[in-house]
N, C-alpha and C positions, 0 to 999 in steps of 0.2 A: 256347356260342353258337352251335360249326359246325355244331349238328344243324339251324338255322333255313337254313342255304343247300342241305345233304345234303338233307333230307326230302322235300324238295318236288319233287328231280328226282329220286329215285326212285318215289318214289308215282306223278308222271309217266308212267312209262314202259311202254307194254300190256306185257301177259308176253307174246303174240302173237308182238310182234317177235322174240323170244327162241326160242321155239320157229319157227321159221321160219327162223333164221339155223342152227338145229342140224339143222333136215329138212335142210338146205343143204348141210351140209357144214362151217358152220362153229362159231364158238367165241363164246361168249352173250359177252362181254363184245368181242366184235367192233365188237357193234349197240348193248353198252349203254357202255361207257365216251366215245365218242366223244358219247352224250348225254351224260353227267352233265362233261361238259368244263366246264361254263362256271360250276358249281358245286364243283365242287374246282377247279377254278384260283383261282376270285374266298371260298374256305373257306384254300387253301392264304396266299395274301397274308393275308390275316385272320389267321390261326395268326401268320404271320410278325409282324404290324405289335402283336398282341399280344403275342408274344414281347422284341421289340426297345425295346416304353417301359416295359413292368415296371420300376418302381424302390422302389414301397413296400418292398416283404421283402430286396430283397437290401442297399437303403440297413439296413434296421432289423440282420437277421440279419448279411449280409452280411460288413460294414464293420471286427468290431470281430473278423472272422473272419480278414483278408485279403483276403477274395475279392471281385474284383473284375469289372464284366460293367459292360458297355456304356454303359451312362446314368448310372451311378454311379461314370465315371468321367468327362462328361459332367460331373457337380456338382462332382465332386471337382476339378480343373482353372477350372471361375467361382465354385465358392465355397469348395473344400472348405482350401485355405493360407492364409500371410498375404499373398501374390500373387495376384489374380486370373488369368489366364491366357485371358484370352475367346478370342483367338482360338484356337487348341486345341481350343477346345470347338463350335466355331464351324462348325471345319475337324468332330471327330468327326461331329457334326450332320450336317450338310450331309450326310459320305456317306451318314449313315441314314434322308437326303431323298432321296438321290441311286440307292440299294439301292431301294429303296420303288418310288420313278419307275420306275424297273430295270425291279421288274417288275411295277404295270402296264403297261407297252408292253411289252411279251412277251404279256400275256395277250391286250393288245390284235393283237398279228400274233398269235396263235396261232389266237383268236375270228375271225380276219374274213374280213367276205366268204362264211359259212356262215350254214346256218341253223338252227335249234335248235327247231324246233317237233315235235313226236309226233303222225305225223295213224293215226288208227286211223280204222280201219270198228267195222261196226253192233255189232259184237263186245263189245267192249271201256269197258265199263261205269267203271272206275277207283274209287282206291281212295281211301274215304271214312270219313271220323269223323266223321259223322253223331251216333250212341254220343253224344261228348263230346261236341258241342253240346245234344241234352237232355238229355244231364248238366246239363248248366252251367242251363239254361235249368226244369229244373221245379225245383218248388216245395220238393220236397227237397231238396237238395242245396245252397240260399243261405246254412246258415246251414256249414255243413260245412268247404264250398267260402268263404265269408266270410275262416274261422279261419284256410285255408290258407292264404291269398290274405297273413296279417297274418302271417301269421308267414313267408313267404316275405319278406315286405320291413321287418322285424321281426332276420329275420337277418343 
């Protein structure tokens, strides 16, 4: 899923920018990293949220082995004992909310006031995925693509 955030950012980078940076004596990352920063920060925050919201597998596999993660602790406090401790569960859930909000605030502060548009000259053609579009639209690939998509949804 993180690939969907980062891949288009890599495709949008003009390789002549990196070549020009190397000719001027700078490292290529000095050009690429600032251009990739919005995608990297968004994917980092998304991976943090996905990691913190994982519940089913740690609950099913971790509880019998006494392995507790953040979300299973919230669940145990709210519904696990004889007496529910909704106050402590709420505090932990709000802590998770504040952490996520803090990450979004840091991202907004880091990206504030900057433009991340790549301006390129005539030589830049971009990396195209036209072969994928032609493959999907061709009549010969209709059955294999339908089969592939069906298998993905059934898995």
